[in-house]
C-alpha positions as CSV (number, residue, x, y, z in Angstrom):
1,X,11.5,-7.4,18.9
2,X,8.9,-8.6,21.3
3,X,8.2,-12.3,20.5
4,X,4.4,-12.1,20.9
5,X,4.2,-9.5,18.2
6,X,6.2,-11.7,15.8
7,X,4.1,-14.8,16.8
8,X,0.8,-13.0,16.3
9,X,1.8,-11.8,12.8
10,X,3.1,-15.2,11.8
11,X,0.0,-16.9,13.1
12,X,-2.4,-14.4,11.4
13,X,-0.5,-14.7,8.1
14,X,-0.6,-18.4,8.3
15,X,-4.3,-18.5,8.9
16,X,-5.1,-15.9,6.2
17,X,-2.7,-17.3,3.5
18,X,-3.1,-21.0,4.5
19,X,0.6,-21.4,4.4
20,X,3.1,-22.9,6.9
21,X,5.8,-20.7,8.3
22,X,8.6,-20.4,5.7
23,X,12.2,-21.1,6.7
24,X,13.8,-17.9,7.8
25,X,10.5,-16.0,8.1
26,X,10.6,-15.6,11.9
27,X,14.1,-14.2,12.0
28,X,13.6,-11.9,9.0
29,X,10.2,-10.6,10.4
30,X,11.7,-10.1,13.9
31,X,14.6,-8.0,12.4
32,X,12.1,-6.0,10.2
33,X,9.7,-5.2,13.1
34,X,12.6,-4.3,15.4
35,X,13.8,-1.8,12.8
36,X,10.3,-0.3,12.4
37,X,9.9,-0.2,16.2
38,X,13.2,1.6,16.6
39,X,12.2,4.1,14.0
40,X,9.3,5.1,16.3
41,X,6.3,2.9,15.5
42,X,4.9,1.5,18.8
43,X,1.3,0.9,17.9
44,X,0.6,-2.9,18.0
45,X,-2.0,-2.7,15.3
46,X,0.3,-0.9,12.9
47,X,3.1,-3.3,13.7
48,X,0.8,-6.2,13.0
49,X,-0.2,-4.7,9.6
50,X,3.5,-4.0,8.8
51,X,4.3,-7.6,9.8
52,X,1.6,-9.0,7.5
53,X,2.7,-6.9,4.6
54,X,6.3,-7.9,5.1
55,X,5.3,-11.6,5.2
56,X,3.3,-11.3,2.0
57,X,6.3,-9.8,0.3
58,X,8.6,-12.4,1.9
59,X,6.5,-15.3,0.5
60,X,6.1,-13.6,-2.9
61,X,9.9,-13.5,-3.1
62,X,10.2,-17.2,-2.2
63,X,7.5,-18.2,-4.7
64,X,9.2,-16.3,-7.5
65,X,12.4,-18.3,-7.0
66,X,10.6,-21.6,-7.6
């Protein structure tokens, strides 16, 4: 996946949630967005929203383990 799209989603999520980047988040998000892109989604705004949703679920999963 295009690194700027991953960077933007991570940066926006960090600012909105007030959280640092979790270990493994960048790699997992990149794989997720690559899959979404290959399935046909090319709109940057929709990819950003998908990235933010994914990161929210990713962090929720981490938090539930603690």
